[in-house]
C-alpha positions as CSV (number, residue, x, y, z in Angstrom):
1,X,0.0,0.0,0.0
2,X,1.2,3.6,-0.7
3,X,-0.3,6.2,1.1
4,X,-0.7,9.7,-0.2
5,X,-1.4,13.0,1.3
6,X,-3.1,15.3,-1.0
7,X,-3.4,18.9,-0.2
8,X,-3.6,22.6,-1.4
9,X,-4.9,25.8,-0.5
10,X,-8.6,26.5,-0.5
11,X,-9.7,27.2,-4.3
12,X,-6.4,25.6,-5.8
13,X,-8.4,22.8,-7.3
14,X,-7.5,19.9,-5.1
15,X,-10.8,18.4,-5.5
16,X,-10.5,18.1,-9.1
17,X,-7.0,16.4,-8.7
18,X,-8.5,13.7,-6.3
19,X,-11.3,13.3,-8.6
20,X,-8.9,12.4,-11.5
21,X,-6.7,10.1,-9.4
22,X,-9.9,8.2,-8.4
23,X,-10.5,7.8,-11.9
24,X,-7.1,6.2,-12.5
25,X,-8.0,3.7,-9.5
26,X,-6.8,5.6,-6.3
27,X,-8.7,4.8,-3.1
28,X,-10.0,8.3,-1.7
29,X,-10.3,9.3,1.8
30,X,-11.9,12.6,2.0
31,X,-11.1,14.5,5.1
32,X,-13.8,17.2,4.3
33,X,-16.4,14.6,3.9
34,X,-15.5,12.7,7.0
35,X,-15.5,16.0,8.8
36,X,-19.2,16.4,8.0
37,X,-19.9,12.7,8.9
38,X,-18.4,13.0,12.6
39,X,-20.3,16.3,13.1
40,X,-23.7,14.9,11.7
41,X,-26.8,15.2,13.9
42,X,-26.8,12.8,16.9
43,X,-22.9,12.3,16.9
44,X,-20.7,13.2,19.8
45,X,-18.8,15.5,17.5
46,X,-21.7,17.7,17.0
47,X,-22.4,17.9,20.7
48,X,-18.8,18.9,21.4
49,X,-19.1,21.7,18.9
50,X,-22.3,22.9,20.3
51,X,-20.5,22.9,24.0
52,X,-17.8,25.0,22.7
53,X,-19.8,27.4,20.1
54,X,-23.2,27.5,21.4
55,X,-26.6,26.6,19.8
56,X,-26.4,29.7,17.4
57,X,-24.1,27.3,14.9
58,X,-27.0,24.9,14.7
59,X,-29.4,25.2,11.7
60,X,-33.4,25.0,12.1
61,X,-33.1,21.3,11.4
62,X,-30.5,20.8,14.1
63,X,-27.7,20.1,11.8
64,X,-24.4,22.0,11.8
65,X,-24.7,25.6,10.2
66,X,-21.2,25.2,8.4
67,X,-21.3,28.8,6.9
68,X,-22.3,30.4,10.2
69,X,-19.7,28.5,12.0
70,X,-17.1,29.0,9.3
71,X,-17.6,32.7,9.7
72,X,-16.8,32.4,13.3
73,X,-13.7,30.4,13.5
74,X,-11.9,31.4,10.3
75,X,-11.7,35.2,11.6
76,X,-10.3,33.8,15.0
77,X,-7.2,31.6,14.9
78,X,-8.0,30.9,18.7
79,X,-11.7,29.5,17.8
80,X,-10.2,27.8,14.8
81,X,-7.9,25.8,16.9
82,X,-10.5,24.8,19.4
83,X,-12.7,23.4,16.5
84,X,-9.6,21.6,15.2
85,X,-8.9,20.1,18.5
86,X,-12.7,18.5,18.3
87,X,-12.8,17.4,14.8
88,X,-9.5,16.4,14.0
89,X,-9.0,13.5,16.1
90,X,-12.5,11.9,15.1
91,X,-11.5,12.4,11.4
92,X,-8.3,10.7,12.2
93,X,-9.9,7.6,13.8
94,X,-12.2,7.3,10.8
95,X,-9.4,7.7,8.2
96,X,-7.4,4.9,9.8
97,X,-10.3,2.6,9.8
98,X,-10.9,3.3,5.9
99,X,-7.3,2.7,5.2
100,X,-7.2,-0.5,6.8
101,X,-9.8,-1.7,4.3
102,X,-7.7,-1.0,1.3
103,X,-6.1,-3.7,-0.7
104,X,-2.2,-4.0,-0.1
105,X,-1.1,-2.7,-3.6
106,X,-3.6,0.3,-3.3
107,X,-2.8,3.9,-3.7
108,X,-4.7,5.5,-0.7
109,X,-5.2,9.0,-1.2
110,X,-5.9,11.1,1.8
111,X,-7.4,14.5,0.6
112,X,-6.5,16.6,3.5
113,X,-6.9,20.5,3.3
114,X,-5.0,21.5,6.4
115,X,-2.2,18.9,6.1
116,X,0.5,21.5,6.1
117,X,-0.9,23.5,9.1
118,X,-1.1,20.5,11.2
119,X,2.3,19.2,10.5
120,X,0.8,15.9,9.1
121,X,3.4,15.2,6.2
122,X,5.5,12.8,7.9
123,X,2.2,10.4,8.3
124,X,2.3,9.8,4.6
125,X,4.7,8.1,2.1
126,X,4.2,10.6,-0.5
127,X,3.0,14.3,-0.2
128,X,1.2,15.9,-3.2
129,X,0.6,19.7,-3.1
130,X,-1.9,21.0,-5.7
131,X,-0.5,24.5,-6.2
132,X,-2.3,27.8,-7.6
133,X,-1.5,31.6,-7.4
134,X,-3.5,33.5,-4.8
135,X,-5.3,35.5,-7.5
136,X,-6.3,32.2,-9.2
137,X,-7.7,31.0,-5.8
138,X,-9.6,34.3,-5.0
139,X,-11.1,34.3,-8.4
140,X,-12.3,30.6,-7.9
141,X,-13.7,31.2,-4.5
142,X,-15.7,34.3,-5.6
143,X,-17.1,33.2,-8.9
144,X,-17.3,29.4,-8.6
145,X,-18.2,29.2,-4.8
146,X,-20.1,32.6,-4.4
147,X,-18.0,33.7,-1.6
148,X,-17.5,37.4,-1.0
149,X,-14.1,38.6,-1.5
150,X,-13.7,39.5,2.1
151,X,-14.7,36.0,3.2
152,X,-12.4,34.3,0.6
153,X,-9.5,36.4,1.7
154,X,-10.2,35.5,5.3
155,X,-10.2,31.7,4.6
156,X,-7.2,32.0,2.6
157,X,-5.4,34.0,5.3
158,X,-6.3,31.3,7.9
159,X,-4.5,28.6,6.0
160,X,-0.5,27.9,5.5
161,X,1.3,30.3,3.0
162,X,1.8,28.8,-0.5
163,X,5.5,28.8,0.2
164,X,5.0,26.5,3.3
165,X,2.6,24.2,1.4
166,X,5.4,23.9,-1.5
167,X,8.2,23.1,1.1
168,X,6.5,19.9,2.1
169,X,5.8,18.7,-1.4
170,X,7.3,15.3,-2.7
171,X,5.3,16.1,-5.9
172,X,3.9,19.5,-7.0
173,X,0.9,19.6,-9.4
174,X,0.5,23.1,-11.0
175,X,-3.4,23.9,-11.2
176,X,-2.7,27.3,-13.1
177,X,-3.2,25.5,-16.2
178,X,-6.1,24.5,-18.7
179,X,-8.0,21.2,-17.7
180,X,-6.3,19.2,-20.2
181,X,-3.0,20.1,-19.2
182,X,-3.8,19.1,-15.7
183,X,-5.3,15.5,-16.8
184,X,-1.8,15.0,-18.3
185,X,0.1,16.0,-15.4
186,X,-2.1,13.8,-13.1
187,X,-1.8,10.9,-15.3
188,X,1.9,11.1,-15.1
189,X,1.6,11.3,-11.3
190,X,-0.5,8.3,-11.3
191,X,2.0,6.2,-13.2
192,X,4.7,7.2,-10.7
193,X,2.3,6.5,-7.6
194,X,1.1,3.2,-9.1
195,X,4.7,1.9,-9.5
196,X,5.7,3.1,-6.1
197,X,2.5,1.1,-4.7
198,X,3.6,-2.1,-6.7
199,X,7.1,-1.9,-5.2
200,X,5.8,-1.5,-1.8
201,X,3.4,-4.3,-2.0
202,X,6.2,-6.7,-3.4
203,X,8.5,-5.6,-0.9
204,X,6.0,-6.5,1.9
205,X,5.3,-9.6,0.3
206,X,8.8,-10.5,0.1
207,X,9.3,-9.7,3.8
208,X,6.5,-11.9,4.9
209,X,7.8,-14.8,3.0
210,X,11.6,-14.4,4.3
211,X,10.0,-14.3,7.7
212,X,8.2,-17.4,7.5
213,X,11.1,-19.4,6.3
């Protein structure tokens, strides 16, 4: 098995890269999706968030009002740290469960938005950073996600810098390019990852055989 940490700044296009990797055969573990699951109605995660931030972060149906919570935490590093201390351990535990179910020769891609910020790079065999310039990020957040420019800039500022992300990259994917160019780059990266996964599986099998002799 090859474990891959996939990250990038908000609006860099990480989700598109993860989608393309899945098309090639990767097993995707999406931290954002899991983060939603662990604070769904009725979970201990949601109860802990309400204890920390109050019932104002709940929607009328009792679910988490994510835009409301986001507006609170992304403007205040201390409150963001509190939220992360609740959610991240739950996400980590669920991610490990999903990874353990993957095949021995699988390429398991962990889509982790805050990989850089939380110092998680050493947990993965390979770290891929999807990179885009800040103006590209801002344009995508405002034009495609409907954020205000102020909200978009606040969310970008709450994350690691572009330079910090690039420093931890084993593989860098430039996403300031047309989609066709991105697809070609991801195909190249996939060939590399699949080769590494086969080597890892072969080495694991050899080690197991030697241990039984």
